[in-house]
N, C-alpha and C positions, 0 to 999 in steps of 0.2 A: 655383379651388381656395384652400382657406382659405389665409390668409397663414402660419399657423403651420407647415402642413405645406411651403409653398413655401420658407419660411424653413431648414427642417430638412433638406430634400433638398438646398438650395444648400450649406448647410454641410458635410453629407458629401460632396457634391462637390469641396469646396474642399479638406477634409481628405485626400480619396482622391487628389487631382492631386499634393498637396505630400508625400504618403507620411507623414502625421501618424497615426501608429496610437494614440497617446493620444486626439487629437481625435477619430478615429472610434468610440472607445468611449464617451468623455465625452458626445457629440452625439446617438447613437442611442440611444432607451431603450428596452431589452430587458425591464428588471425595472420591477415596478409600483413600487418604492421611487426610482424615477428621478425625478427633479423635472419632466421633462416629460413624463411618461407620460400623467397624468391629464388634462393640458390637450391634450396630442395627442389621446386618446380623444375627448374634446371636438370638436375640431375634425374629426376625422374620421367623426364622427356615430355613435359607437358604439350598437348595439342591443342590446337585450334578448333572451332567448331566446324571447320571444313577439312580437318584433318591432317592438316600440317603441322610439323613440329613449330613451337613459339620460341623455341632455343635452338642454338646450332649446336649439334652434336659432335664432340670432342674427344679425344681419347680420355681426357681427364674425366668427362662427364658423360660416360656410355650411357644410352638409354638402357632404363630399365624394364626387362620383359615383363608380361603377365606371369609368366612360370617364378620368375625372382621375386614378383610381388604377390606373395601367395603365402597363406597359413603354413605350409609344412617347409618352405624356403625360410620363413622370418623365424619360423620356430627353432629351428636349427641354430640361429644366432644368437638365442636367449637362453642358455644352457644354465646361466647362473640364476635362472629362476626358478623355484619350487616345480616340481614337474606337474602337479596337479593345476597349477595355472597357467603353463605354457601355451597350450592351446586356445585358452580364452583370450590373452595377452596378445598371442599374434594375429588372431580374427581382429582384435580391435585395431592392431597397429596396421593392417592391411588397409581396413575400413578407411583410419585416418591418413594415412599417405595416399591412397587415392582420392581422399576427398581434395587433398591440397593439390594433386597432380591435375585434378581435373577442373579445379577452380580457376575462373578468368574473369571475373567481376562482371557478369551478364547483366544486360540492360533489356534484355527481353523476356516475357513470360515463361517461354519454355527452358531458356539456360538458367534462370534463377530458381525454376522449380527442382529442376534438375541438380544445382547445388544444394539447394535445401534438402532433397532427398539424399542426399550423399552423405549431409551430416546428421539425419535421422539415423542412418545406418551406423555411424560413429557411434551416436548416443545408445543404439540399441546393443552393439557389441561393448559397449564401456557398460551398461547395466548389468548384463550379465555377468560380467566380471565382479561389479560392486556390489550386487546382490548376492554373492556366493558366502557360504556360511562352512565355518570350520566344524569340529567333530564336537564342540561345547555348544555349538547352535549361535555362536555369535560371528557378527559379518567379519569377513577373513582380512579384507583389504581396504582400512579405513584411510590409508595413504593416498587412495582415488580421490578423495575431498576434493583436490583444487580443481583436478581434472573433470570431475562432475559438475562444479560450478561453472568452470570456463566453456565447455561444452555447450552447458544450457543456455550461457549467455549468447555463444555463438548461435545455436540453434535459433533463439528467438531474432537476433539479428536478422538471419537469412529468410527466416518465415516472413517476418515484416516486407522483407523485397519482394518475395515470390507473392504475398498475399496482395500487394499494392499493384501488381500486375497481371494477376490473375483475370480473366473474362470467363473461365468456365463455370458452368451451371452450379447452383447451390448444392447440388446431391453429388457432384463430382469430386473425387478424391484431389483434382486439383484446383478446387474453388477455393476462394479466399476464406470461406469459414472452415472448411474440412482443412486447410493446412494449419489454420490458428488453432483448431481442435487439435491435430495432429502434435503441435508444439507444447499444448498446455497438457496433454496427456503423460508426453515424455518427460516434462519435469516433474508432475504429480508422482511418477514412478519413482523418480531420485528421491523424491521427498518422503515417499512410503517408508523407503529405507533409513533414512535420516532422523524419521520420528518414530522409529519403532520403539517399542515398550522395552524397558529392562528392568529386571528384578533387582532388587538391594544387592545380591551378591555380584550380579553382573556390571551394575552401575559401580561398585566400587573396585572393580576390575578395570574400568575405563578410566580411572581418575588419574592415574599415572602414566597413562599411554601419551605417546607422541600427539596420535589422531585418535578421533573417535567419530564413527559414523553421524553421531548426533549433534557434531560441531558446527555443521552446515545448516540446520535446520532452519534458521532464521535467514539466511542467504537465500535459500531455495523458495523459503516464503514470500520473501519480498520480490522475487520474481514473477511467481506466481499472483500475488496480490496486485501487482502492476499490470498482468494480461487481463486480471478479471474487472479491474478498474475500466481499463482500455474498452473493453467489450461490456461493461455494465452487467456482469455474471455476479450478482450480488449473492443469490444464492450459494452458488460455490464460494464466493469470499467468506460467507457465513460459517460455511462446514470448514473451512480452512481456520478459523479464528476457534473454532470449537475443538480442532486438532490439535491446536496449541494449548487449550485450556485443559486437554484429555491427557497430555503427555506423562508418561511414568519412566523415570521421575519426574515430578513436575517442572517447568520451565523455571522458576525460582530455583530451585536445586540443581537444575542443570547449570544456569549462571553462576551458581555458588562454586559448582565442582570445578565446571571448566569454561567460566566466563571470560578467563585471559584469552582463549581461541577465537573470541567474537568480537569483531570492531566495534567501537562505541556507536560509530555512523550507521553500521548495520542492524545494529541493535535499536537504536533510534528510528530507524528507516519501519522496523518491524512495529515498533509501536504507533509510529506515525499512521502506518496503512490500517491498524485497528481502530483509532482514533477517526480515521477519515472515514470509516465502513460504517460507525455510528452516527456521523453526520448524513450521511446517504439515509440510512434507516431512521433518520429523526430522533435516534436516542443520544440525547445531547449530553446528559450526565455520565453514560457510560463512555462517550467520546472525549468529554474535558478530562476523565482519568486516563486515558491511554496518550492524549497529546500531552498532558502534563509531563507524563514518565518519559515522552518523546524529547520534551524541551530540556528534561535534567539530565538525560542521556545523551543529548547531541554536542558534539565537540564545540568549544567555543568559537573556533575560526570557523564553522560550517555555516557561512552567512546564509548561502542559498538555502540550506536545507533546514535551518532554524527559521527564515522567512515562510516556508512552504507551511510549517508547523505552526506559526501564527496565524497565518490566513485562515485555518480551519479551527484555532483555538481560540481565537477572537471572538468569533459567532457564538461558540457555545459557550463560552465565558460571560459573555453578554448575556445572555437568555438565563444565566446563573446569580446575574446582578453583580458580575464583577467586571470593572471597567480598565481597560490598560491604559497606561500612562502615555501621556504626549510623547515623552522621549522615547519609548519603546515604537511607536508610529514613526517616529521620523529616523530611528535608528535603522529601521528595516524597510523603509520607502512604503509605507503603510498610510499615509495620512490621507489618500484618495483610495476606496472609497469611505475607509471606515471612519475618519475624522468626523466627517457631517452626519454619518448613521450613528455615531454614536453620542454626538450632540443632541440629535431628534429624540435617542431613546431616553436621555438623560432627562430631557426637559418635557418629554411627553408630547412631543410635537406629531401628532400622528398624521398629520396631512403632508409634512415634510419626508417623514420616514417612508410612506408610499412612495413620493416623488422619486426618492433617492433609490429605491429598491428598484423601479423602473427604469431610472438612469442609467445604474450600472448592472441591469440584469444580465446583459451576456458575460461581462465579468464574473459575476458572481456565480451564474449557471455553470461557467466553464469550470469552477472549483467546486462544484456540488454544495454550496452553500446557500444559493437563493431559496430554495425550497425551505430550506429550515428556517431562514429569517422571516420568510413571507407567512408560513404555517404557524409559526411560534412566537413570531418577534412581535406582531401587531397589537396582541392582547396584554402585553406586558408593557407596550406604550402607552396603551390607554390606562392602566393601571399606575403608571408613573405621572400622567397627566390628572389624574382623581387624586392621587396624593399630594402633589402639588397644590392643587384645589383647596383641599382638605387645609393644608399648611398654612396657607395664605387667609382662608376664612377664618381660623384659629387666630391668627396675628393681628387679623381686623377688626375682629370682635372678641373684647375681653369676656364678655359675659356668655358667649356662645357654650352650650351644654356640650362636654366631651362625650365622643364616643357614640353620639346619637345624632350625625349631621342630617341635616335636609338635603333631600335628593335633588334641589334647586341649584345646590353649590356644584353639582358636578354638570345638570343639564348648562348651566350658564358658562363652566368652562369650555366645554365641548362647543359651545357656540362661538364662542370669543375664537377659540383654536383654529375652527373650520373658515371663520369669517376671511372673506375675499379669498380664499384658496381656490375656487372652482371645482373642489370636490362634491361628491354626492351630497353631504351633509352639510355644505355650505348655506345657511340660512334655512334648514329645515330640521335640526336636530329637535326631537321631542323627547318628553319624559320616557315615553314606551323604549326609545332606542337606547336609553342609557339604562334602563330597566335589564334590558336583553344583555348589556354589556356588563353590568354588575354580577348578574346572575350568573354569567359565565364565568368571571371572575371569583365568585363564592364558588362554583360549582368545583373549580379547580384548586381551590384553596388559596389562591392568590390575595383573596381578601376574605377575612374572618369575620362573619357577621350574618344578619337576616334583613331582608329586605321587608320593611311595613309599606304595603301600598296605600293602604286608608291612612296613615299619617303621614305619608311620604317623608319617611327618614331611614336611615341605614342603622341598625342596631349593631354596634361593632363590640368586640371582645372588649373589656375594660382595660384601659392604662392609663397612666397618670397625665400623658402628654395628648392622650386622647386619640394617639395614632395605632392603638391595639389592633386595628383591623388590617394593618399593613404589616404582615412578617417580613423579614429578611427573605428575598427570593430564595438564595442559597439554603434556607431551611424548609421550604416547601417541598413537601413529600409527593410525589404523583399517586393518584390514587390505583390503587391494586383490584384489578376486576377479575373477579372469579367467573374462571367459565363453565357453564351449565353442561352437568355430564347426564 
């Protein structure tokens, strides 16, 4: 066997036997950018699709035979590894070395699929080892954490190439959908190990270890959330969020005990994905909580990551009455489209709000925030228009009766707001339209009061300034809907 291959196998065996996760990742070349990847291909005698060697064979780099690259052969070279793990580790190394040998950066459907399947085999063999339990029911080899994450990332990369070039029918295993599903299922299997429940005694024994399988649950979750988002698998994303919510010990306890093993950017990304899911599901209150956690966890120098968080946080905060400062918009290059949108929201300019949503529709839709603003935003803009109109009414008429404004105040404000805009309401606003809007605001708790159609006024909750009918948006709680049993 080529000296380089023997040396590599020996180093991996030592790293595994000593439980060194960083050494395992640094030693095994899974990415073409790894410094040993190309030399290892030469030592393994990589061949092109036509069957001819891609590297010249010399005395120093004798081609490795299929017999040499077998479980039995590699097992003999890792005698330092505990006997119970030798077969599984040798099988994993065979799969990994063959994936390196057979990789040539294919640009056709057949070649990219073959490279993808080779990495699936690598993951299968690694998972067998990773999911092995010891006599106490604990996972025996948490030192594989780094390799698991590395293999999952590589699998996602290769699957993207294969799926993009696939022309197979949808039910064929080589189809784009089946390739993506296979990748998703592989990562989900790894996450099941990492998210495994531990009782208090088991958790206490994990606290002082160099590695714990639970350390990578956030990183694996981020890989899955990205896949779910790309494919709009919202149900699967929701189930993943539930998995994190049901962790035993809890996510908070895990972070308190072993948070030092989790990068802040990884944790921020995990919170971000859960906040983004809330945006998609129009649950903007829950979304705001997760996005604010993501913002606090995100490193100060992570400009791109912080900007991505803000793009989702600004809309959900806006719908709860919290406006970002101009400095924040400038610092993160978000003056467009948010600057004009915020101004239209604050001033109650319904026509401008609609036009801006239409103008920036594609940008907002690409970030999953257009529907949220479209569905939940306009009614709040109407509310701000009515609130501003009522303030002006009180300022211009010192004798006005507080807390019982006439409905013509709102009708006049709407008519003036739409005048010359070309919107449907331009020149056609009637009392019935205003009653419909006010009724909706009252129904949602955004206006506290009752409409008197006979006397044509709005009877609001008493307040000295006459604005008792307009509570802070952040204080408005959504109605609880009871299911019929």
